[in-house]
C-alpha atoms as an extended CHARMM CRD file, in Angstrom:
* protein
*
        80  EXT
         1         1  MET       CA             13.5670000000       -9.4180000000        6.4460000000  PROA      1               0.0000000000
         2         2  ILE       CA             12.0890000000       -6.1250000000        5.5780000000  PROA      2               0.0000000000
         3         3  HSD       CA              9.7380000000       -4.7760000000        8.0180000000  PROA      3               0.0000000000
         4         4  MET       CA              7.2080000000       -2.1440000000        6.7650000000  PROA      4               0.0000000000
         5         5  TYR       CA              5.3920000000        0.0240000000        9.2850000000  PROA      5               0.0000000000
         6         6  THR       CA              2.0470000000        1.1300000000        7.7730000000  PROA      6               0.0000000000
         7         7  THR       CA             -1.4270000000        2.5460000000        8.5780000000  PROA      7               0.0000000000
         8         8  THR       CA             -4.6740000000        1.8050000000        6.8110000000  PROA      8               0.0000000000
         9         9  TRP       CA             -5.4040000000        5.2240000000        5.6200000000  PROA      9               0.0000000000
        10        10  CYS       CA             -1.7980000000        5.9130000000        4.0470000000  PROA      10              0.0000000000
        11        11  GLY       CA             -1.7370000000        6.3850000000        0.2610000000  PROA      11              0.0000000000
        12        12  ASP       CA              2.0800000000        6.4350000000        0.3750000000  PROA      12              0.0000000000
        13        13  CYS       CA              1.9440000000        2.9420000000        2.1180000000  PROA      13              0.0000000000
        14        14  ARG       CA             -0.4120000000        1.5300000000       -0.6290000000  PROA      14              0.0000000000
        15        15  ALA       CA              2.0110000000        2.8060000000       -3.2130000000  PROA      15              0.0000000000
        16        16  ALA       CA              5.1350000000        1.4090000000       -1.5150000000  PROA      16              0.0000000000
        17        17  LYS       CA              3.5580000000       -1.9280000000       -0.9180000000  PROA      17              0.0000000000
        18        18  ALA       CA              2.5080000000       -2.2080000000       -4.7010000000  PROA      18              0.0000000000
        19        19  PHE       CA              6.1060000000       -1.1330000000       -5.5880000000  PROA      19              0.0000000000
        20        20  LEU       CA              7.5740000000       -3.9570000000       -3.5220000000  PROA      20              0.0000000000
        21        21  LYS       CA              5.1920000000       -6.5050000000       -4.7660000000  PROA      21              0.0000000000
        22        22  THR       CA              5.8420000000       -5.5130000000       -8.3680000000  PROA      22              0.0000000000
        23        23  HSD       CA              9.4750000000       -5.9400000000       -7.7180000000  PROA      23              0.0000000000
        24        24  GLY       CA              9.0980000000       -9.3840000000       -5.9620000000  PROA      24              0.0000000000
        25        25  VAL       CA             10.4160000000       -7.9970000000       -2.6700000000  PROA      25              0.0000000000
        26        26  ALA       CA              9.2280000000       -9.9160000000        0.3990000000  PROA      26              0.0000000000
        27        27  PHE       CA              8.1510000000       -7.8610000000        3.2560000000  PROA      27              0.0000000000
        28        28  GLU       CA              6.2710000000       -7.9790000000        6.5770000000  PROA      28              0.0000000000
        29        29  GLU       CA              3.6900000000       -5.3550000000        6.9850000000  PROA      29              0.0000000000
        30        30  ILE       CA              3.3890000000       -4.1380000000       10.6100000000  PROA      30              0.0000000000
        31        31  ASN       CA              0.2280000000       -1.7220000000       10.9720000000  PROA      31              0.0000000000
        32        32  ILE       CA              0.9820000000        0.8180000000       13.5830000000  PROA      32              0.0000000000
        33        33  GLU       CA             -2.5550000000        1.2390000000       14.4770000000  PROA      33              0.0000000000
        34        34  LYS       CA             -3.0640000000       -2.4670000000       15.4650000000  PROA      34              0.0000000000
        35        35  VAL       CA              0.4490000000       -3.6180000000       16.7470000000  PROA      35              0.0000000000
        36        36  GLU       CA              1.1790000000       -2.3120000000       20.2490000000  PROA      36              0.0000000000
        37        37  GLY       CA              4.4200000000       -0.5440000000       20.3430000000  PROA      37              0.0000000000
        38        38  ALA       CA              4.8890000000       -0.2040000000       16.7250000000  PROA      38              0.0000000000
        39        39  ALA       CA              3.8930000000        3.4850000000       16.6600000000  PROA      39              0.0000000000
        40        40  THR       CA              6.3580000000        4.3550000000       19.4150000000  PROA      40              0.0000000000
        41        41  ARG       CA              9.0340000000        2.3720000000       17.2840000000  PROA      41              0.0000000000
        42        42  VAL       CA              8.1530000000        4.4460000000       14.2250000000  PROA      42              0.0000000000
        43        43  GLN       CA              8.5050000000        7.7910000000       16.2020000000  PROA      43              0.0000000000
        44        44  ALA       CA             11.6750000000        6.8290000000       17.7300000000  PROA      44              0.0000000000
        45        45  ALA       CA             13.0630000000        6.1300000000       14.2940000000  PROA      45              0.0000000000
        46        46  ASN       CA             11.8550000000        9.4010000000       13.0380000000  PROA      46              0.0000000000
        47        47  ALA       CA             12.8280000000       12.0490000000       15.3790000000  PROA      47              0.0000000000
        48        48  GLY       CA              9.4520000000       11.8600000000       17.0550000000  PROA      48              0.0000000000
        49        49  LYS       CA              7.5720000000       12.0300000000       14.1130000000  PROA      49              0.0000000000
        50        50  CYS       CA              5.0030000000        9.3490000000       12.9690000000  PROA      50              0.0000000000
        51        51  LYS       CA              6.1010000000        8.9220000000        9.3400000000  PROA      51              0.0000000000
        52        52  VAL       CA              4.6610000000        5.9370000000        7.3050000000  PROA      52              0.0000000000
        53        53  PRO       CA              5.7690000000        4.1160000000        5.4130000000  PROA      53              0.0000000000
        54        54  THR       CA              8.7800000000        3.4650000000        7.7400000000  PROA      54              0.0000000000
        55        55  PHE       CA             10.8780000000        0.5580000000        6.8250000000  PROA      55              0.0000000000
        56        56  GLU       CA             13.4600000000       -1.6070000000        9.0070000000  PROA      56              0.0000000000
        57        57  VAL       CA             16.0330000000       -3.4380000000        7.0190000000  PROA      57              0.0000000000
        58        58  ASP       CA             18.7700000000       -5.2150000000        9.1310000000  PROA      58              0.0000000000
        59        59  GLY       CA             18.2570000000       -3.0000000000       12.0810000000  PROA      59              0.0000000000
        60        60  ARG       CA             18.3080000000        0.1900000000        9.9440000000  PROA      60              0.0000000000
        61        61  TYR       CA             15.2920000000        2.4390000000        9.8930000000  PROA      61              0.0000000000
        62        62  PHE       CA             14.2040000000        4.9300000000        7.2060000000  PROA      62              0.0000000000
        63        63  HSD       CA             10.9080000000        6.4540000000        5.8910000000  PROA      63              0.0000000000
        64        64  CYS       CA              9.5150000000        6.8170000000        2.3860000000  PROA      64              0.0000000000
        65        65  SER       CA              7.0510000000        9.5050000000        3.1200000000  PROA      65              0.0000000000
        66        66  PRO       CA              6.2610000000       11.0020000000        0.6790000000  PROA      66              0.0000000000
        67        67  PHE       CA              6.5360000000        7.8090000000       -1.4080000000  PROA      67              0.0000000000
        68        68  ASP       CA              9.5330000000        8.0590000000       -3.6900000000  PROA      68              0.0000000000
        69        69  PRO       CA             10.3430000000        4.9920000000       -5.7500000000  PROA      69              0.0000000000
        70        70  VAL       CA             13.8110000000        6.1540000000       -6.7730000000  PROA      70              0.0000000000
        71        71  LYS       CA             14.5650000000        6.5300000000       -2.9530000000  PROA      71              0.0000000000
        72        72  LEU       CA             13.1250000000        3.1410000000       -1.9850000000  PROA      72              0.0000000000
        73        73  ARG       CA             14.8630000000        1.4270000000       -4.8060000000  PROA      73              0.0000000000
        74        74  ARG       CA             18.1030000000        3.0000000000       -3.6430000000  PROA      74              0.0000000000
        75        75  GLU       CA             17.5810000000        2.3420000000        0.1550000000  PROA      75              0.0000000000
        76        76  LEU       CA             16.8690000000       -1.3430000000       -0.5800000000  PROA      76              0.0000000000
        77        77  GLN       CA             19.5490000000       -1.5760000000       -3.1810000000  PROA      77              0.0000000000
        78        78  LEU       CA             17.4930000000       -2.9620000000       -6.0370000000  PROA      78              0.0000000000
        79        79  PRO       CA             18.7290000000       -2.8640000000       -9.4650000000  PROA      79              0.0000000000
        80        80  GLU       CA             17.5440000000       -0.2910000000      -11.8270000000  PROA      80              0.0000000000
């Protein structure tokens, strides 16, 4: 399962969600403003920085901020 850490105000998060939906990729959205401990997890994954969207896939974390569809496709190993 792909976990996507987001905020409500993040344009990169909206773009990443649209990308995933367009490509039929299932994900669980975790809003770091609403879920206790989520912001701390994002900061730990990004050397103390609160970068969103941050993804967790099979225990591996990466951010896609600014949104980059090529990077996201590569990180998720989606076909071109």
